N, C-alpha and C positions, 0 to 999 in steps of 0.2 A: 520827474527828472529822468534823463537817460544816462546810464553809466557806461561809458565807452571803455571797457576793459579796466574799470576802476581808476582811470587816470584823468578823465575829463567829464565834468558834470555840467549839464546845461539846464536851466529852468525851462522845461519844455513848454508848459502852458503859457508862460509869459512870452515865449517866442512866437506863439501862434498869431497873436495880433500884430506882431512886428514883421511877420513873414511877408515879403513882397511878392504877392501872387496876382496883383492886379484885380483883387476882389474875386478871383476865380475860386479860391479856397478860403472862404470866410472862417472865422474862429470856430463857429459851431460845427462846420463840416470837418475841420481838423480834429475836433474833440470826438466826433462820431468815428472818424478813422482810427483814432487812438483806442477807443473802446472795442472796435472791430478787431484790431490786432491783438488786444488782450483776450477777447473771447475766442479767437482762433488759436491761441497759444503761441503766437509768433513774437509777442512781447510779454515779458514777465515783470511783475511788480514786487520789489523787495525793499522793505523799510522805506516805503514812500518814493522809491525810485524805480524807473522803468529801464529794463535791459533788453536789448535785442537777443533773440535766441539764435543759436548757430544756424538753424534752418533759414531764418530770414537773412542773416548776414551772408550766407552762401548764395541765396537768390539775388541779393542786391549786388553782389560782385559779378553777376552775369549780366544779361540784358535787362532792360526795363520790363520786357514781356515775361521774363522768368519770375520776377517779383509779383506781377499781376496774376500770373497763372497760379502761383503758390497761394496767394491770398484768396483767390476765387475758389480753389479746391478746398481750402480749410474752411471757408465761409459756408460752403454747401455741406461740409461734414458736420458742422455744428447744428444744422437744421434737424428738427425731429422728423421722423419718417412721415408723420401725418401732414407735414408741410409740403412734402414731395408727392403725396398720393395724387395721382391723376394729373400732375403738373411737372413731371420731370422735364428739365430743359432740353432743347434740341441743339444740334450742332450749330444751327443758324443763330439761336439765342445767344450762344457763347462766342460767336465768331469775333466780336470786337474785344471781349475781355481776354480770350485765349486765341490769338491769331494763328498759332502753330496747330495745324490740322491733327498731327499725331498726338500732341499733348491734349488737345480737345477730345479726341476719341478715347484716350486713356481715362480722362476725367469722367466722361459719360458712362464708360463701362464700369468704373468704380462706383458711381452713383447708382447704376442699375443693380449691381451686385448687392450693394448695401440695402437698397429698397427691397429687393427680393428676400434677403436674409431676415431683415426686420419684419417684413410682412409674414413670412413663414413662421417666425417665432411667435408673433402675435396670434396667428391662427392656431398654433399648438397650445398656447396659453388659454385661449378661449375654450378649446375642446376639453382641456384638463379641468378647468374651473367648472365647466358644465357637468362633467362626470362626478366631480367631488360633491357638487350641490345635489345631484340626484341620489348618490349613494347615501349621503347624510339624511336626505329626506326619507329614503326607503327605511333606514334603521329607526328613525324617529317614528314613522308611521307604524312600525312593528312594535313600538313601545320600548325601544332600546336607546334612550337618549344618551346614556354614557358611552355606548358603542359608537354612536354617531359622532361624538366628540373625538373619538379615536381615529377617525379618517384622516389620513395625512397625504398631502401632495409632496412626496419625497423628492420629486424632480427639482424642487426649489433648493434642496440641500445638495443633491448630487445627481448628475446624469449618468453615473457609472453603475447604478444598482441593477439595471436591466428591466426596470419597470418605473412607472410614474406615480402611481397612487397605491397606498397601502390601505385596504378597506377591511375592517373586522367582519367576521361571520358571527352569527348568533352562537354557534358552537364550532369549535375547531380552529384551525390556523387561519390567518388572514388571507384575503384575496389579494393577489399582486396584479394590478391592472396597468398594462402598457397601452397608452392612448395614442391612436393615430388619427389625425384630423386633416380634412381636406376642405377646400372652399370651391372645388370644381362642381360642375353641374352633375346631377344624377344621371348615370348611364349604365347602371347595373354592376359597376365595379369601381374600385378606387386604387389609384397608384400610390403606394407608400414605400417607405424605406425602413428596413429592419437591420439593426446592427448585429454584429456577431455576438456581442454581449447579451443583447435582448434574446436572441435565439438560444444561447446557452442557458440563460436563466429560465426560459420557458421549458427547455428540455430537462433541466434539473428539477423543476417543480411542476410536473405535468398536471397535477390536480389543483394547483393553486394559482398558476400564472395564466392570464387571459389577455388577449389583444382585443381592445375595444375601438371600434371605428366610429368616428363622429363626422358630421358635416356642418360647417359654419354657414348659416343662412344669411347673416348680415354682420359684417365686421364692425361697422360703426356702433350698432346696438348690442354687439357681443351675443348675438342670438345663434344657438346651435341646436342640433338634435342628434340623438344616438341612432346610428345606422344598424348596429348589432355587434356581436362579439363572437369570438371563436377561441378554442383551445390551441395549444401549440401543435398537436398532432394533425389538426385540420389544415394547417398551412405549411407544414413541413415539406410537402411535395412541390411547393412553389419556389423553394429555395434552391440556389445553385449548389453544385457538387464541388467538394474540394478536389484538388488535383495533387499528384505526387509533388512534394516539395513546396506546396503553397495552399493557402486557404482563403476564402473570401472574407472580407471584413465588414462590408455593407452591401445589402442586396436591395434592388428596386423590384418590388413585386406588385402585381396587379391582383388585388383581392376581390373575387367576385362576391356580390351580395348574397349569392345562393348558399355560401358556406357559413354565413353569419346567422346566429340566433338573435332574434329581436330582443331589445332591452339590454339589461345588464346581467352579469353572472349573479345569481341569487345569493342573498345573505344567509339563507338557510341551507345551502347545499354546497 
């Protein structure tokens, strides 16, 4: 059913086979269109009735192209990033669905940003998982199974702690591991981004906070390797300086492999 502001209800599905479209829109296609609108969040189902959302109503009050553009944008937004990988649409691909060049460019830019953000998140996740696995294996190999169980990927709980992984030592306080992961080719350094909070945490815990650099070798198989690690004081000179009346919040820094110690910060030290 479609509820038109609660005043008029129409048996939607019964209307499909009665709709005079000359066979151009058969019942099955109209049902697929109904499901697409539901998946895109442009139609809502409540108590067995379908209701147009304000976004769709506004688009339908414009030109026909406005509605098609909205549905196209929402349809792409529902796709998982894996479906877009290596197959982002081109302007030519969308020219018939989104005739307006400006709207088409805006949609393509949004898709590109979403793909980049999701890909970067996945790369970071792979790196953190790899470090967690190695730290746990190290502690188990040293005979400390209980400590291995205490390894935590705290970034899953909060990204405001200034580190990603809490890893017990055999004696003493835990190691605080900030993991930076890249998928770029090896060239002797890696571009990464350090937040003000991560920097402050490293400065506050100089003996316990470590930056660990990883490189993803294959995203599909989630294969990664450790490039190395460094303490806060080893990268402090790469950070920008605060100025009077202002301070940096995030810094893009190129970390040379030469300042990194191979492997991971040891559980015994």
